[in-house]
MIZA-659371 format. One record per atom (N, C-alpha, C): residue in one letter; atom name; y, z, x. Coordinates in steps of 0.02 Angstrom, whole numbers, plus 50000, padded with zeros to 5 digits. Each point is the difference from the previous one (the first is absolute). Layout:
N
<rec code="A" site="CA" c2="Y" c3="Z" c1="X"/>
...
% end
This chain:
144
<rec code="M" site="N" c2="51678" c3="50812" c1="49170"/>
<rec code="M" site="CA" c2="49939" c3="50015" c1="50036"/>
<rec code="M" site="C" c2="49946" c3="49947" c1="49984"/>
<rec code="E" site="N" c2="49966" c3="49978" c1="50052"/>
<rec code="E" site="CA" c2="49949" c3="49950" c1="49991"/>
<rec code="E" site="C" c2="49939" c3="50030" c1="49965"/>
<rec code="D" site="N" c2="49972" c3="49963" c1="49953"/>
<rec code="D" site="CA" c2="49940" c3="50023" c1="49966"/>
<rec code="D" site="C" c2="49940" c3="49979" c1="50041"/>
<rec code="Y" site="N" c2="49968" c3="50048" c1="50031"/>
<rec code="Y" site="CA" c2="49944" c3="49986" c1="50044"/>
<rec code="Y" site="C" c2="49939" c3="49976" c1="49961"/>
<rec code="N" site="N" c2="49995" c3="50019" c1="49937"/>
<rec code="N" site="CA" c2="49945" c3="49974" c1="49958"/>
<rec code="N" site="C" c2="50006" c3="49924" c1="49994"/>
<rec code="V" site="N" c2="50061" c3="49976" c1="49987"/>
<rec code="V" site="CA" c2="50011" c3="49928" c1="49994"/>
<rec code="V" site="C" c2="49986" c3="49966" c1="50066"/>
<rec code="K" site="N" c2="50024" c3="50030" c1="50054"/>
<rec code="K" site="CA" c2="49989" c3="49971" c1="50067"/>
<rec code="K" site="C" c2="49925" c3="49992" c1="50014"/>
<rec code="V" site="N" c2="49962" c3="50052" c1="49987"/>
<rec code="V" site="CA" c2="49928" c3="49998" c1="50013"/>
<rec code="V" site="C" c2="49966" c3="49949" c1="49954"/>
<rec code="L" site="N" c2="50017" c3="50001" c1="49937"/>
<rec code="L" site="CA" c2="49970" c3="49952" c1="49953"/>
<rec code="L" site="C" c2="50017" c3="49928" c1="50020"/>
<rec code="D" site="N" c2="50062" c3="49988" c1="50021"/>
<rec code="D" site="CA" c2="50019" c3="49933" c1="50022"/>
<rec code="D" site="C" c2="49960" c3="49978" c1="50061"/>
<rec code="E" site="N" c2="49990" c3="50045" c1="50047"/>
<rec code="E" site="CA" c2="49962" c3="49983" c1="50061"/>
<rec code="E" site="C" c2="49927" c3="49987" c1="49983"/>
<rec code="V" site="N" c2="49971" c3="50039" c1="49957"/>
<rec code="V" site="CA" c2="49930" c3="49988" c1="49980"/>
<rec code="V" site="C" c2="49996" c3="49934" c1="49963"/>
<rec code="N" site="N" c2="50048" c3="49986" c1="49956"/>
<rec code="N" site="CA" c2="49999" c3="49937" c1="49964"/>
<rec code="N" site="C" c2="50006" c3="49941" c1="50047"/>
<rec code="K" site="N" c2="50044" c3="50005" c1="50050"/>
<rec code="K" site="CA" c2="50006" c3="49946" c1="50049"/>
<rec code="K" site="C" c2="49935" c3="49992" c1="50039"/>
<rec code="G" site="N" c2="49969" c3="50056" c1="50018"/>
<rec code="G" site="CA" c2="49937" c3="49997" c1="50038"/>
<rec code="G" site="C" c2="49944" c3="49969" c1="49960"/>
<rec code="T" site="N" c2="49995" c3="50019" c1="49936"/>
<rec code="T" site="CA" c2="49946" c3="49971" c1="49960"/>
<rec code="T" site="C" c2="50012" c3="49926" c1="49987"/>
<rec code="T" site="N" c2="50063" c3="49982" c1="49989"/>
<rec code="T" site="CA" c2="50017" c3="49929" c1="49990"/>
<rec code="T" site="C" c2="49983" c3="49960" c1="50062"/>
<rec code="M" site="N" c2="50018" c3="50026" c1="50059"/>
<rec code="M" site="CA" c2="49986" c3="49965" c1="50062"/>
<rec code="M" site="C" c2="49925" c3="49993" c1="50011"/>
<rec code="G" site="N" c2="49962" c3="50052" c1="49984"/>
<rec code="G" site="CA" c2="49928" c3="49997" c1="50007"/>
<rec code="G" site="C" c2="49969" c3="49947" c1="49955"/>
<rec code="M" site="N" c2="50023" c3="49999" c1="49937"/>
<rec code="M" site="CA" c2="49974" c3="49950" c1="49953"/>
<rec code="M" site="C" c2="50020" c3="49930" c1="50022"/>
<rec code="D" site="N" c2="50062" c3="49992" c1="50023"/>
<rec code="D" site="CA" c2="50022" c3="49935" c1="50024"/>
<rec code="D" site="C" c2="49957" c3="49976" c1="50059"/>
<rec code="A" site="N" c2="49990" c3="50043" c1="50049"/>
<rec code="A" site="CA" c2="49962" c3="49981" c1="50059"/>
<rec code="A" site="C" c2="49929" c3="49979" c1="49982"/>
<rec code="I" site="N" c2="49968" c3="50038" c1="49956"/>
<rec code="I" site="CA" c2="49932" c3="49982" c1="49979"/>
<rec code="I" site="C" c2="50001" c3="49933" c1="49963"/>
<rec code="S" site="N" c2="50049" c3="49989" c1="49958"/>
<rec code="S" site="CA" c2="50002" c3="49936" c1="49963"/>
<rec code="S" site="C" c2="50014" c3="49942" c1="50048"/>
<rec code="Y" site="N" c2="50038" c3="50012" c1="50053"/>
<rec code="Y" site="CA" c2="50015" c3="49947" c1="50049"/>
<rec code="Y" site="C" c2="49939" c3="49979" c1="50041"/>
<rec code="V" site="N" c2="49953" c3="50046" c1="50009"/>
<rec code="V" site="CA" c2="49940" c3="49983" c1="50040"/>
<rec code="V" site="C" c2="49941" c3="49980" c1="49956"/>
<rec code="A" site="N" c2="50004" c3="50012" c1="49936"/>
<rec code="A" site="CA" c2="49943" c3="49991" c1="49955"/>
<rec code="A" site="C" c2="49968" c3="49931" c1="50005"/>
<rec code="D" site="N" c2="50042" c3="49948" c1="50005"/>
<rec code="D" site="CA" c2="49972" c3="49932" c1="50002"/>
<rec code="D" site="C" c2="49972" c3="49982" c1="50069"/>
<rec code="K" site="N" c2="50009" c3="50043" c1="50049"/>
<rec code="K" site="CA" c2="49975" c3="49987" c1="50067"/>
<rec code="K" site="C" c2="49932" c3="50033" c1="50012"/>
<rec code="V" site="N" c2="49979" c3="50043" c1="49954"/>
<rec code="V" site="CA" c2="49938" c3="50038" c1="50009"/>
<rec code="V" site="C" c2="49942" c3="49959" c1="49973"/>
<rec code="G" site="N" c2="49953" c3="49985" c1="50044"/>
<rec code="G" site="CA" c2="49942" c3="49961" c1="49979"/>
<rec code="G" site="C" c2="49939" c3="50043" c1="49986"/>
<rec code="D" site="N" c2="50000" c3="50061" c1="50022"/>
<rec code="D" site="CA" c2="49945" c3="50047" c1="49991"/>
<rec code="D" site="C" c2="50007" c3="50035" c1="49933"/>
<rec code="K" site="N" c2="49952" c3="49988" c1="49955"/>
<rec code="K" site="CA" c2="50004" c3="50028" c1="49932"/>
<rec code="K" site="C" c2="50003" c3="50076" c1="50001"/>
<rec code="R" site="N" c2="49960" c3="50031" c1="50043"/>
<rec code="R" site="CA" c2="49999" c3="50074" c1="50003"/>
<rec code="R" site="C" c2="50068" c3="50027" c1="50023"/>
<rec code="F" site="N" c2="50031" c3="49968" c1="50050"/>
<rec code="F" site="CA" c2="50066" c3="50021" c1="50023"/>
<rec code="F" site="C" c2="50052" c3="49990" c1="49946"/>
<rec code="Q" site="N" c2="49994" c3="49945" c1="49963"/>
<rec code="Q" site="CA" c2="50047" c3="49987" c1="49945"/>
<rec code="Q" site="C" c2="49994" c3="50055" c1="49947"/>
<rec code="E" site="N" c2="49939" c3="50021" c1="49986"/>
<rec code="E" site="CA" c2="49990" c3="50054" c1="49951"/>
<rec code="E" site="C" c2="50032" c3="50065" c1="50025"/>
<rec code="V" site="N" c2="49994" c3="50014" c1="50065"/>
<rec code="V" site="CA" c2="50031" c3="50059" c1="50029"/>
<rec code="V" site="C" c2="50076" c3="49996" c1="49991"/>
<rec code="L" site="N" c2="50028" c3="49942" c1="50014"/>
<rec code="L" site="CA" c2="50073" c3="49991" c1="49993"/>
<rec code="L" site="C" c2="50021" c3="50006" c1="49927"/>
<rec code="D" site="N" c2="49959" c3="49977" c1="49954"/>
<rec code="D" site="CA" c2="50015" c3="50007" c1="49929"/>
<rec code="D" site="C" c2="50003" c3="50074" c1="49980"/>
<rec code="V" site="N" c2="49954" c3="50039" c1="50027"/>
<rec code="V" site="CA" c2="50000" c3="50073" c1="49986"/>
<rec code="V" site="C" c2="50062" c3="50032" c1="50030"/>
<rec code="E" site="N" c2="50017" c3="49981" c1="50062"/>
<rec code="E" site="CA" c2="50060" c3="50027" c1="50032"/>
<rec code="E" site="C" c2="50063" c3="49982" c1="49959"/>
<rec code="Y" site="N" c2="50004" c3="49939" c1="49977"/>
<rec code="Y" site="CA" c2="50056" c3="49978" c1="49959"/>
<rec code="Y" site="C" c2="50005" c3="50045" c1="49938"/>
<rec code="G" site="N" c2="49944" c3="50012" c1="49968"/>
<rec code="G" site="CA" c2="49999" c3="50043" c1="49941"/>
<rec code="G" site="C" c2="50025" c3="50070" c1="50014"/>
<rec code="K" site="N" c2="49984" c3="50027" c1="50059"/>
<rec code="K" site="CA" c2="50024" c3="50067" c1="50018"/>
<rec code="K" site="C" c2="50076" c3="50001" c1="50007"/>
<rec code="Y" site="N" c2="50028" c3="49948" c1="50032"/>
<rec code="Y" site="CA" c2="50073" c3="49995" c1="50006"/>
<rec code="Y" site="C" c2="50031" c3="49994" c1="49931"/>
<rec code="K" site="N" c2="49970" c3="49959" c1="49957"/>
<rec code="K" site="CA" c2="50026" c3="49988" c1="49933"/>
<rec code="K" site="C" c2="50000" c3="50065" c1="49959"/>
<rec code="E" site="N" c2="49947" c3="50039" c1="50006"/>
<rec code="E" site="CA" c2="49994" c3="50063" c1="49962"/>
<rec code="E" site="C" c2="50056" c3="50048" c1="50020"/>
<rec code="I" site="N" c2="50014" c3="50006" c1="50064"/>
<rec code="I" site="CA" c2="50054" c3="50045" c1="50022"/>
<rec code="I" site="C" c2="50067" c3="49972" c1="49981"/>
<rec code="N" site="N" c2="50008" c3="49934" c1="50004"/>
<rec code="N" site="CA" c2="50062" c3="49968" c1="49979"/>
<rec code="N" site="C" c2="50013" c3="50014" c1="49926"/>
<rec code="T" site="N" c2="49949" c3="49997" c1="49959"/>
<rec code="T" site="CA" c2="50006" c3="50015" c1="49928"/>
<rec code="T" site="C" c2="50021" c3="50072" c1="49989"/>
<rec code="R" site="N" c2="49971" c3="50045" c1="50039"/>
<rec code="R" site="CA" c2="50018" c3="50071" c1="49993"/>
<rec code="R" site="C" c2="50074" c3="50011" c1="50017"/>
<rec code="V" site="N" c2="50024" c3="49967" c1="50052"/>
<rec code="V" site="CA" c2="50071" c3="50006" c1="50017"/>
<rec code="V" site="C" c2="50043" c3="49975" c1="49942"/>
<rec code="N" site="N" c2="49983" c3="49942" c1="49975"/>
<rec code="N" site="CA" c2="50040" c3="49971" c1="49946"/>
<rec code="N" site="C" c2="49997" c3="50041" c1="49936"/>
<rec code="D" site="N" c2="49944" c3="50034" c1="49988"/>
<rec code="D" site="CA" c2="49993" c3="50041" c1="49940"/>
<rec code="D" site="C" c2="50047" c3="50061" c1="50000"/>
<rec code="I" site="N" c2="50015" c3="50028" c1="50058"/>
<rec code="I" site="CA" c2="50043" c3="50060" c1="50002"/>
<rec code="I" site="C" c2="50070" c3="49987" c1="50025"/>
<rec code="Y" site="N" c2="50014" c3="49940" c1="50024"/>
<rec code="Y" site="CA" c2="50064" c3="49986" c1="50032"/>
<rec code="Y" site="C" c2="50059" c3="50015" c1="49954"/>
<rec code="S" site="N" c2="49993" c3="49984" c1="49937"/>
<rec code="S" site="CA" c2="50056" c3="50009" c1="49952"/>
<rec code="S" site="C" c2="50018" c3="50074" c1="49991"/>
<rec code="Q" site="N" c2="49957" c3="50046" c1="50020"/>
<rec code="Q" site="CA" c2="50017" c3="50071" c1="49998"/>
<rec code="Q" site="C" c2="50052" c3="50018" c1="50052"/>
<rec code="Y" site="N" c2="50008" c3="49958" c1="50051"/>
<rec code="Y" site="CA" c2="50043" c3="50015" c1="50056"/>
<rec code="Y" site="C" c2="50060" c3="49953" c1="50007"/>
<rec code="S" site="N" c2="49995" c3="49941" c1="49970"/>
<rec code="S" site="CA" c2="50054" c3="49951" c1="50008"/>
<rec code="S" site="C" c2="50001" c3="49953" c1="49940"/>
<rec code="S" site="N" c2="50060" c3="49976" c1="49985"/>
<rec code="S" site="CA" c2="50007" c3="49950" c1="49946"/>
<rec code="S" site="C" c2="49991" c3="49929" c1="50027"/>
<rec code="K" site="N" c2="49994" c3="49994" c1="50066"/>
<rec code="K" site="CA" c2="49990" c3="49934" c1="50032"/>
<rec code="K" site="C" c2="49926" c3="49985" c1="50004"/>
<rec code="E" site="N" c2="49986" c3="49939" c1="50024"/>
<rec code="E" site="CA" c2="49931" c3="49979" c1="50014"/>
<rec code="E" site="C" c2="49981" c3="50022" c1="50070"/>
<rec code="P" site="N" c2="49936" c3="50014" c1="50013"/>
<rec code="P" site="CA" c2="49980" c3="50019" c1="50068"/>
<rec code="P" site="C" c2="50014" c3="49943" c1="50049"/>
<rec code="Q" site="N" c2="50019" c3="50018" c1="50061"/>
<rec code="Q" site="CA" c2="50011" c3="49950" c1="50052"/>
<rec code="Q" site="C" c2="49935" c3="49968" c1="50019"/>
<rec code="T" site="N" c2="50004" c3="49936" c1="50015"/>
<rec code="T" site="CA" c2="49942" c3="49963" c1="50025"/>
<rec code="T" site="C" c2="50021" c3="49969" c1="50066"/>
<rec code="T" site="N" c2="49953" c3="49966" c1="50033"/>
<rec code="T" site="CA" c2="50018" c3="49965" c1="50062"/>
<rec code="T" site="C" c2="50045" c3="49942" c1="49983"/>
<rec code="N" site="N" c2="50049" c3="49988" c1="50042"/>
<rec code="N" site="CA" c2="50047" c3="49946" c1="49986"/>
<rec code="N" site="C" c2="49970" c3="49933" c1="50018"/>
<rec code="A" site="N" c2="50033" c3="49948" c1="49978"/>
<rec code="A" site="CA" c2="49975" c3="49931" c1="50009"/>
<rec code="A" site="C" c2="49991" c3="49983" c1="50074"/>
<rec code="M" site="N" c2="50045" c3="50024" c1="50042"/>
<rec code="M" site="CA" c2="49996" c3="49985" c1="50071"/>
<rec code="M" site="C" c2="49938" c3="50033" c1="50030"/>
<rec code="N" site="N" c2="49986" c3="50062" c1="49983"/>
<rec code="N" site="CA" c2="49940" c3="50033" c1="50025"/>
<rec code="N" site="C" c2="49937" c3="49965" c1="49976"/>
<rec code="K" site="N" c2="50000" c3="49979" c1="49937"/>
<rec code="K" site="CA" c2="49942" c3="49964" c1="49973"/>
<rec code="K" site="C" c2="49989" c3="49935" c1="50038"/>
<rec code="M" site="N" c2="50055" c3="49964" c1="50013"/>
<rec code="M" site="CA" c2="49995" c3="49938" c1="50036"/>
<rec code="M" site="C" c2="49975" c3="50011" c1="50071"/>
<rec code="M" site="N" c2="50026" c3="50051" c1="50033"/>
<rec code="M" site="CA" c2="49979" c3="50015" c1="50069"/>
<rec code="M" site="C" c2="49926" c3="50019" c1="50003"/>
<rec code="T" site="N" c2="49978" c3="50039" c1="49951"/>
<rec code="T" site="CA" c2="49929" c3="50019" c1="49997"/>
<rec code="T" site="C" c2="49957" c3="49938" c1="49990"/>
<rec code="W" site="N" c2="50019" c3="49959" c1="49952"/>
<rec code="W" site="CA" c2="49962" c3="49939" c1="49986"/>
<rec code="W" site="C" c2="49998" c3="49955" c1="50062"/>
<rec code="Y" site="N" c2="50057" c3="49990" c1="50031"/>
<rec code="Y" site="CA" c2="50004" c3="49957" c1="50059"/>
<rec code="Y" site="C" c2="49958" c3="50028" c1="50057"/>
<rec code="G" site="N" c2="50005" c3="50065" c1="50011"/>
<rec code="G" site="CA" c2="49961" c3="50032" c1="50054"/>
<rec code="G" site="C" c2="49926" c3="49991" c1="49989"/>
<rec code="I" site="N" c2="49977" c3="50008" c1="49939"/>
<rec code="I" site="CA" c2="49929" c3="49991" c1="49984"/>
<rec code="I" site="C" c2="49980" c3="49927" c1="50011"/>
<rec code="Q" site="N" c2="50042" c3="49954" c1="49977"/>
<rec code="Q" site="CA" c2="49983" c3="49929" c1="50010"/>
<rec code="Q" site="C" c2="49994" c3="49983" c1="50074"/>
<rec code="M" site="N" c2="50047" c3="50023" c1="50040"/>
<rec code="M" site="CA" c2="49999" c3="49984" c1="50072"/>
<rec code="M" site="C" c2="49941" c3="50034" c1="50035"/>
<rec code="N" site="N" c2="49986" c3="50061" c1="49981"/>
<rec code="N" site="CA" c2="49946" c3="50037" c1="50034"/>
<rec code="N" site="C" c2="49930" c3="49978" c1="49978"/>
<rec code="T" site="N" c2="49996" c3="49964" c1="49945"/>
<rec code="T" site="CA" c2="49934" c3="49978" c1="49977"/>
<rec code="T" site="C" c2="49994" c3="49923" c1="50003"/>
<rec code="F" site="N" c2="50048" c3="49967" c1="50032"/>
<rec code="F" site="CA" c2="49999" c3="49928" c1="50004"/>
<rec code="F" site="C" c2="49936" c3="49975" c1="50034"/>
<rec code="K" site="N" c2="49983" c3="50031" c1="50056"/>
<rec code="K" site="CA" c2="49940" c3="49979" c1="50038"/>
<rec code="K" site="C" c2="49941" c3="50045" c1="49990"/>
<rec code="D" site="N" c2="50012" c3="50060" c1="49976"/>
<rec code="D" site="CA" c2="49947" c3="50049" c1="49994"/>
<rec code="D" site="C" c2="50003" c3="50033" c1="49931"/>
<rec code="Q" site="N" c2="49954" c3="49981" c1="49957"/>
<rec code="Q" site="CA" c2="49996" c3="50030" c1="49933"/>
<rec code="Q" site="C" c2="49938" c3="50044" c1="49992"/>
<rec code="S" site="N" c2="49978" c3="50026" c1="50056"/>
<rec code="S" site="CA" c2="49941" c3="50042" c1="49999"/>
<rec code="S" site="C" c2="50014" c3="50066" c1="49965"/>
<rec code="N" site="N" c2="49946" c3="50032" c1="49978"/>
<rec code="N" site="CA" c2="50007" c3="50067" c1="49970"/>
<rec code="N" site="C" c2="50035" c3="50047" c1="50049"/>
<rec code="S" site="N" c2="49983" c3="49994" c1="50063"/>
<rec code="S" site="CA" c2="50029" c3="50043" c1="50051"/>
<rec code="S" site="C" c2="50076" c3="49992" c1="50004"/>
<rec code="K" site="N" c2="50024" c3="49939" c1="50001"/>
<rec code="K" site="CA" c2="50072" c3="49987" c1="50005"/>
<rec code="K" site="C" c2="50036" c3="50025" c1="49938"/>
<rec code="I" site="N" c2="49972" c3="49984" c1="49942"/>
<rec code="I" site="CA" c2="50031" c3="50022" c1="49937"/>
<rec code="I" site="C" c2="50001" c3="50076" c1="49995"/>
<rec code="S" site="N" c2="49945" c3="50031" c1="50019"/>
<rec code="S" site="CA" c2="49996" c3="50073" c1="50000"/>
<rec code="S" site="C" c2="50052" c3="50029" c1="50047"/>
<rec code="E" site="N" c2="50007" c3="49971" c1="50058"/>
<rec code="E" site="CA" c2="50050" c3="50024" c1="50050"/>
<rec code="E" site="C" c2="50070" c3="49997" c1="49970"/>
<rec code="L" site="N" c2="50018" c3="49945" c1="49969"/>
<rec code="L" site="CA" c2="50066" c3="49994" c1="49971"/>
<rec code="L" site="C" c2="50012" c3="50051" c1="49945"/>
<rec code="L" site="N" c2="49951" c3="50010" c1="49957"/>
<rec code="L" site="CA" c2="50007" c3="50049" c1="49947"/>
<rec code="L" site="C" c2="50003" c3="50071" c1="50028"/>
<rec code="L" site="N" c2="49963" c3="50013" c1="50052"/>
<rec code="L" site="CA" c2="50001" c3="50066" c1="50032"/>
<rec code="L" site="C" c2="50069" c3="50016" c1="50029"/>
<rec code="Q" site="N" c2="50032" c3="49950" c1="50029"/>
<rec code="Q" site="CA" c2="50066" c3="50012" c1="50028"/>
<rec code="Q" site="C" c2="50049" c3="50022" c1="49947"/>
<rec code="G" site="N" c2="50000" c3="49966" c1="49943"/>
<rec code="G" site="CA" c2="50044" c3="50020" c1="49945"/>
<rec code="G" site="C" c2="49981" c3="50067" c1="49970"/>
<rec code="T" site="N" c2="49936" c3="50012" c1="49994"/>
<rec code="T" site="CA" c2="49976" c3="50063" c1="49972"/>
<rec code="T" site="C" c2="50020" c3="50059" c1="50044"/>
<rec code="N" site="N" c2="49994" c3="49991" c1="50066"/>
<rec code="N" site="CA" c2="50020" c3="50053" c1="50046"/>
<rec code="N" site="C" c2="50074" c3="50015" c1="49995"/>
<rec code="M" site="N" c2="50041" c3="49949" c1="49991"/>
<rec code="M" site="CA" c2="50072" c3="50012" c1="49990"/>
<rec code="M" site="C" c2="50011" c3="50041" c1="49937"/>
<rec code="G" site="N" c2="49963" c3="49984" c1="49947"/>
<rec code="G" site="CA" c2="50006" c3="50037" c1="49938"/>
<rec code="G" site="C" c2="49979" c3="50073" c1="50007"/>
<rec code="I" site="N" c2="49948" c3="50012" c1="50039"/>
<rec code="I" site="CA" c2="49977" c3="50069" c1="50012"/>
<rec code="I" site="C" c2="50053" c3="50039" c1="50037"/>
<rec code="I" site="N" c2="50028" c3="49970" c1="50051"/>
<rec code="I" site="CA" c2="50052" c3="50034" c1="50039"/>
<rec code="I" site="C" c2="50059" c3="50018" c1="49955"/>
<rec code="E" site="N" c2="50024" c3="49952" c1="49962"/>
<rec code="E" site="CA" c2="50057" c3="50014" c1="49955"/>
<rec code="E" site="C" c2="49981" c3="50052" c1="49948"/>
<rec code="G" site="N" c2="49941" c3="49995" c1="49972"/>
<rec code="G" site="CA" c2="49978" c3="50048" c1="49949"/>
<rec code="G" site="C" c2="49995" c3="50071" c1="50028"/>
<rec code="R" site="N" c2="49971" c3="50007" c1="50059"/>
<rec code="R" site="CA" c2="49995" c3="50067" c1="50031"/>
<rec code="R" site="C" c2="50069" c3="50027" c1="50015"/>
<rec code="R" site="N" c2="50045" c3="49957" c1="50022"/>
<rec code="R" site="CA" c2="50069" c3="50021" c1="50015"/>
<rec code="R" site="C" c2="50032" c3="50025" c1="49936"/>
<rec code="L" site="N" c2="49991" c3="49965" c1="49945"/>
<rec code="L" site="CA" c2="50028" c3="50021" c1="49936"/>
<rec code="L" site="C" c2="49970" c3="50067" c1="49977"/>
<rec code="L" site="N" c2="49935" c3="50008" c1="50009"/>
<rec code="L" site="CA" c2="49968" c3="50063" c1="49981"/>
<rec code="L" site="C" c2="50028" c3="50059" c1="50041"/>
<rec code="N" site="N" c2="50009" c3="49988" c1="50064"/>
<rec code="N" site="CA" c2="50024" c3="50054" c1="50044"/>
<rec code="N" site="C" c2="50074" c3="50016" c1="49991"/>
<rec code="N" site="N" c2="50040" c3="49951" c1="49979"/>
<rec code="N" site="CA" c2="50072" c3="50010" c1="49998"/>
<rec code="N" site="C" c2="50029" c3="50010" c1="49930"/>
<rec code="N" site="N" c2="49957" c3="50002" c1="49949"/>
<rec code="N" site="CA" c2="50023" c3="50008" c1="49932"/>
<rec code="N" site="C" c2="49959" c3="50052" c1="49963"/>
<rec code="P" site="N" c2="49999" c3="50062" c1="50026"/>
<rec code="P" site="CA" c2="49958" c3="50051" c1="49969"/>
<rec code="P" site="C" c2="50022" c3="50022" c1="49931"/>
<rec code="S" site="N" c2="50062" c3="49984" c1="49981"/>
<rec code="S" site="CA" c2="50025" c3="50024" c1="49935"/>
<rec code="S" site="C" c2="49992" c3="49950" c1="49943"/>
<rec code="V" site="N" c2="49965" c3="49944" c1="50011"/>
<rec code="V" site="CA" c2="49991" c3="49953" c1="49945"/>
<rec code="V" site="C" c2="49954" c3="50031" c1="49948"/>
<rec code="D" site="N" c2="50007" c3="49976" c1="49939"/>
<rec code="D" site="CA" c2="49959" c3="50025" c1="49945"/>
<rec code="D" site="C" c2="49926" c3="49991" c1="50015"/>
<rec code="K" site="N" c2="49961" c3="50044" c1="49970"/>
<rec code="K" site="CA" c2="49928" c3="50001" c1="50012"/>
<rec code="K" site="C" c2="49967" c3="49932" c1="49985"/>
<rec code="E" site="N" c2="50018" c3="49970" c1="49944"/>
<rec code="E" site="CA" c2="49970" c3="49936" c1="49980"/>
<rec code="E" site="C" c2="50018" c3="49944" c1="50049"/>
<rec code="V" site="N" c2="50062" c3="50000" c1="50024"/>
<rec code="V" site="CA" c2="50022" c3="49949" c1="50049"/>
<rec code="V" site="C" c2="49963" c3="50011" c1="50066"/>
<rec code="K" site="N" c2="49995" c3="50062" c1="50020"/>
<rec code="K" site="CA" c2="49964" c3="50015" c1="50063"/>
<rec code="K" site="C" c2="49926" c3="49980" c1="49994"/>
<rec code="Q" site="N" c2="49971" c3="50010" c1="49942"/>
<rec code="Q" site="CA" c2="49929" c3="49981" c1="49990"/>
<rec code="Q" site="C" c2="49991" c3="49925" c1="50006"/>
<rec code="I" site="N" c2="50046" c3="49962" c1="49971"/>
<rec code="I" site="CA" c2="49996" c3="49927" c1="50005"/>
<rec code="I" site="C" c2="50007" c3="49978" c1="50073"/>
<rec code="L" site="N" c2="50048" c3="50029" c1="50035"/>
<rec code="L" site="CA" c2="50010" c3="49984" c1="50071"/>
<rec code="L" site="C" c2="49938" c3="50017" c1="50040"/>
<rec code="N" site="N" c2="49973" c3="50059" c1="49989"/>
<rec code="N" site="CA" c2="49941" c3="50021" c1="50037"/>
<rec code="N" site="C" c2="49941" c3="49953" c1="49984"/>
<rec code="D" site="N" c2="49991" c3="49984" c1="49937"/>
<rec code="D" site="CA" c2="49945" c3="49954" c1="49981"/>
<rec code="D" site="C" c2="50009" c3="49932" c1="50033"/>
<rec code="F" site="N" c2="50062" c3="49977" c1="50005"/>
<rec code="F" site="CA" c2="50015" c3="49936" c1="50033"/>
<rec code="F" site="C" c2="49980" c3="50002" c1="50074"/>
<rec code="V" site="N" c2="50019" c3="50054" c1="50033"/>
<rec code="V" site="CA" c2="49984" c3="50006" c1="50072"/>
<rec code="V" site="C" c2="49924" c3="50005" c1="50010"/>
<rec code="V" site="N" c2="49967" c3="50041" c1="49961"/>
<rec code="V" site="CA" c2="49928" c3="50008" c1="50006"/>
<rec code="V" site="C" c2="49964" c3="49934" c1="49984"/>
<rec code="M" site="N" c2="50024" c3="49964" c1="49950"/>
<rec code="M" site="CA" c2="49971" c3="49935" c1="49984"/>
<rec code="M" site="C" c2="50005" c3="49953" c1="50059"/>
<rec code="Q" site="N" c2="50058" c3="49999" c1="50032"/>
<rec code="Q" site="CA" c2="50009" c3="49956" c1="50058"/>
<rec code="Q" site="C" c2="49957" c3="50022" c1="50059"/>
<rec code="E" site="N" c2="49993" c3="50064" c1="50009"/>
<rec code="E" site="CA" c2="49956" c3="50025" c1="50054"/>
<rec code="E" site="C" c2="49928" c3="49979" c1="49987"/>
<rec code="D" site="N" c2="49979" c3="50003" c1="49937"/>
<rec code="D" site="CA" c2="49933" c3="49976" c1="49982"/>
<rec code="D" site="C" c2="49994" c3="49925" c1="50011"/>
<rec code="S" site="N" c2="50054" c3="49964" c1="49984"/>
<rec code="S" site="CA" c2="50000" c3="49927" c1="50011"/>
<rec code="S" site="C" c2="49991" c3="49982" c1="50073"/>
<rec code="V" site="N" c2="50030" c3="50039" c1="50044"/>
<rec code="V" site="CA" c2="49991" c3="49988" c1="50072"/>
<rec code="V" site="C" c2="49926" c3="50004" c1="50018"/>
<rec code="E" site="N" c2="49966" c3="50050" c1="49975"/>
<rec code="E" site="CA" c2="49928" c3="50007" c1="50015"/>
<rec code="E" site="C" c2="49961" c3="49942" c1="49972"/>
<rec code="T" site="N" c2="50018" c3="49977" c1="49941"/>
<rec code="T" site="CA" c2="49966" c3="49942" c1="49970"/>
<rec code="T" site="C" c2="50013" c3="49937" c1="50040"/>
<rec code="L" site="N" c2="50063" c3="49987" c1="50017"/>
<rec code="L" site="CA" c2="50018" c3="49939" c1="50036"/>
<rec code="L" site="C" c2="49974" c3="49998" c1="50071"/>
<rec code="K" site="N" c2="49994" c3="50058" c1="50031"/>
<rec code="K" site="CA" c2="49974" c3="50001" c1="50070"/>
<rec code="K" site="C" c2="49930" c3="49970" c1="50005"/>
<rec code="K" site="N" c2="49963" c3="50004" c1="49946"/>
<rec code="K" site="CA" c2="49931" c3="49972" c1="50001"/>
<rec code="K" site="C" c2="50000" c3="49925" c1="50007"/>
<rec code="Y" site="N" c2="50057" c3="49968" c1="49986"/>
<rec code="Y" site="CA" c2="50004" c3="49927" c1="50002"/>
<rec code="Y" site="C" c2="50035" c3="49973" c1="50064"/>
<rec code="L" site="N" c2="50017" c3="50044" c1="50045"/>
<rec code="L" site="CA" c2="50030" c3="49979" c1="50063"/>
<rec code="L" site="C" c2="49951" c3="49962" c1="50043"/>
% end
């Protein structure tokens, strides 16, 4: 039987890793100090949830949490480079980050709805991750 706690923790870990990667890929393109500070805060939120996943993962598995694979990292990096080649405005960068964040929200809500029997602590981390991303959408929309 598949351990749904591990599945959920792996998905949250992949999501937080992808969020941190995306922010780090655009960081050098942001010229607006205030927007850079916003992205630094967002990065910290992803990192905090990532740390929480890693802190409890060993309770559920002897393996390491799954992260995004090298191909996905490369595709994300390449996509950001191509989409910001001519336009490095706050609006464009915010749009790109919003697209990824919305995908994370969809996957997170799907996991919440389809895994009601996960442990309370795992469910709390997943819920916090989804709520954090929903808050990030509101923050990023201001820069469109």
